[in-house]
N, C-alpha and C positions, 0 to 999 in steps of 0.2 A: 297481768300487765300493770306496772306501777305508773302513777301519774307524776311521780316526783323522782328525779335522779339528782344525787348530790355528788360533788367532786371536791376532794380534799387533798391538795398537793403536799401538805405538811402535817400528816397525822402523828399521833403519839399514843403511848399508853400512859394514862394518868394514874399515878400512884398517890394515894392519900392515907394519912395516918395522923395521930395526935400524940402530944407529949404534955407532961404537967407544966414544964417551964423550959423555955429555950435559953441556954446559957453557953458562952464560948468555952472552948477547951474542956468540955465536959462530955462524958458518955451519956447520951440521952436515951432513956428507955422508952421506946415507942409502943403504941397500941398496935394490934395486928393491922397490916396494910390491906387496903382495898385497891383493886385494879379495875379500871374502866377503860373502854376504847375512847380515844379522844381525837380532837381536831374538829374544826368548825363544821364541815359538811357531815362528818360521821355523827356528831352530836345532833345535828338537825335531823338526820335520818332516824336516830334513836327516839327523838321526841315524836316524830311523825308516827312511828310504830306504836309508841305508848298511847297515843291518842286514837288509835284504831285504824290508822292509814298504812299504806305500804310505800316503801322507798327503796331505791337501789343506790348503794354507796360505791363510788369509784375512788380508789386511793392506792398509792404505792405502799408496798410492805416488803421489808427485807430482813433477813437473818432470823434468829430465834425470836426476837421481840416482834418481828413481822408476823411470824406464825401465831404468836400469842394474840396479837392484835386481831388477826382474822378470826381466831376462835372466840374472842370476846365480842366481836361484832356479830358472829353467828349466834352466840348465846342470847343476844338481844332480839333475835328474830329478824334482823335486817339482812336483806339480800345483798351479797358482796360481789364486787368485781375488782379484786385486788390486782395490782400490777407488780410482779416480782422485781425486786431491785437488788443491786449488788451490795448495798450498804445497809447496816442495821437501822431499823426504825428506832426513833428516839423514845425516851421515857421522860415525862415531867413529874414533879411531885409537889404535893401540897401538905403542909404541916399545920395543924390546929393546936395552938397553945391554950391549954385548959385554964390556967390561972388568970390570964388576961382575956380569954375568948377572942384572941386575934388569930387571923389566918395568914400564913406565909406561903407564897407561891414561887416555885423555882421552875423556870422554863428553860430547857436546854435547847441548843440550836438543832435544827433538823438536819438529817443526813442529806448530802447533796444528791441530786438526781442527774443522770446523764440525759443528753438530748433524746436518745432512744426511749428512755423510761418516761419522761414527761410527754413525749409525743404519743406513746402508747396509751396514756391516760386519755388524751384527746381522741385517739382512735377508738377506744372503747365507748366513749360518749357518742361518736359518730356512727358506730356500727354495732351497738350493743343488742340489736335485735328488738328494740322497743322504741316507742316514740312518746316520751313523757310530755306532759302538759307544762311542767315547770322543771327547769334546771337550776339548782342552787349551788353556787360556788362560794366557799367560805373559808376564811382563815388567812394565814400568811403564806409566803412563798419561801421554800427552802433554797439553799445555794444551788446554783446550776440551772435554775428555772428562770426564764426571762421575765422581765416586768410586764411584758405584753401577754403573758399566759392567760389571764382572765379575759382579755380581749379576744384571744383565740377561742376560748371556751364560749364566749358570747356569740361568735361567728358560727360555730358549730351548732349551738342551740338554735339560733335563728334559722339556719339551713334546715334543721329538723322540725321546724314549726313550734318550738318550745318558747315559753316566756322565761327570760333570764333574770334571776335574782342573785345579787352579789352582796356579800358582807365581808368587806375588806377595807383597807385604808391606804392613804398615801398615793404614790405614783401609780401603782398597779390599778387602783380605782379610777384615777383620772384618765388613764389610757383606755380602760375598758368602757368608760362612759361614751367615748367617741363612737362605739359600735351601736349605741342605742339599747338601753336596758329596760326591763320592765319595772324592777324595784331595787332600791338600795336601802341598807339599814345602818347608817352611821350613828354613833353616839354624839353627844353635843360637841365634844372636843374634836372628833374626826370630821364633823360637819363644818365646824369653823375653819379647820385646816383646808378642807376641800374647797370652800367658798371664799377663803381668804378674808374672813370677816370676824368681827367680835360680837355678832348678833346675840342678844341675850333675852329678848322678849318675843312673845309669840308672833306678833305681827312681822317683825324683822326676819324671823326664822322662816315663816311661811313665804315671805317675799323672796328670800334667797333660794328656797326650794323651787319656787315657781320659775325663777330664772333658769335653773337647770332643766326644768320641764319644757319651758318655752324654746330652749335651744335644741330640743330633741334628744337630749342625753338620756332621759329617764322618764317613765310615766308616773311612778309613785315613789315618794320618799317617806320611809318609816323612820322617824327620828326618835330614838330612845333617850329619855331624860332622867334615867335612874329613878330615884324616889319620887320624882315629879311626874312620872307617867310617861306618856309618849304622844307624838303627833304623827298623823298619817296624811300626807298632802298629795293631791293630784291637781290637774289643771283647773278643775272647777269645784273641788271639795277640799276642806281642811278639817280634819277630825282631831279631837283632843280626848285622851283618856286619862283619868286620874291615876296617881300612884297609890299604893297601899302601904299603910304604916306597919311594916314588918321589920323586926330586928333580925338581921341576917345571921344565919349559922354558917353559911358559905356564900361566896360571891362567884364561885366557879360555875360557868355554864349558864349564867342568867341570860346573856345575849343570845346564845345558841338556842336556849329554850324559847325565848321570845320569837326568834326566827322560825324555829321548827313548828311552833303552834300557828304562826301566821300563815305559812305556806300550806300547812295541813288544812286550815280553815278555808283558804282560797281554793284549794283543790277540791274541797267538798262543795264548793259553789256558794259559800256564805258571802254576805255583803261585806263591804270594807269595814263598816263599823263593828260588825261581829268579829271579823278577823283581827281587828285591833284589840278588842276586848280579850280574845283568847290569847293574843301575844302578851299582853300585860299580865294576865293571870298566870301564864306559864313562866314568864320571867320572874314574877314575884314568888311563884311556887319553888323555883330553883333555889331561892334564898333560904328556904326551910330545910333543904336536903344537905346533910353533911358531905364533906369532901367533894367528889366529882360525880355525884349521882344524877345531876340534872333535875328537872321537874318530875313530879309524880302525878299521874292522871287524876287521882282522887282529889289532890290538892288543887289542881287546875280547875276542875269542875266546881269545887267549893268556893274558890276565890273569884271565879267568873261572875258570880252574883254580886260581888262587891265592886266590880269595875264598871264604870259608866263612860260611855263614849258618845260624844255629840259634836256638833259643829263648833269649831274654834273661832274666836273673834278674828275677823279678817283685817289685817293691817292696822286696825285702830287699837289693838291691845298693847299696853305697856307693862304687862305683868312681868316682873323680873324672874328669870330662871336661874339655874346654877351659873355662878361666875367662874 
């Protein structure tokens, strides 16, 4: 029985390669391509598995790319509950330019889902034969899926006694918050949009997070701050973890690695400060992996020793963060 179930309404196969130099109207000779299963919840499940946990991944999959997606998820050792769909699963691709060491990400629109298909995803969550401790919904919504989808997921999770963790943005996040969530993981830009504020120092960010908590929308806010580390805020605690000085090889999957390590740590019964340290170590580890490989467990353990988490200054800090 897995303690963690993830749901990914808009999955993809992530294809990554590299070229010496990107130039227009030129035949570009690429390195051999790598294919990985992608989409927020699938990536979270991959990270949980790499850290020694078990997760069940629910996701729609259609056509030949859908079959490939299922095989790639199986290859990672993640338990799958795919929903067959009539339209082909999308592919995204990432290109690394060797001369400049810049990464280019091309994200294609997801295939639309019918009402039957997205309802079946909810049905699997409700009647999958297991009762997870955590349900993690992550990523964007494809065409055809209502903006209330994550709110519906939260309702099903709550009815099953699970804690709901959500990593998305915009209106779907705002609607879902009305259901009462356990944890959200916005980045700084997403958090500012959510709270309609330009907060840029720790005190202001903590205050805005506590407004969401006091209104009953969420119990914990994990606010990722990129190279500046992260904040983890509850009603009575505000934890701050330092960022690590890493020159990124790839930025793909850093947020999903952060989320995967945090939920794995929480499922293991670790304290909030330890969960935050694992999250920052995993997010940093993902920066070291080429393409779409996510974090590697050995790197996570090595970097964990460099991450310090402690109480953040409450309201009185004016330390500027990313603008």
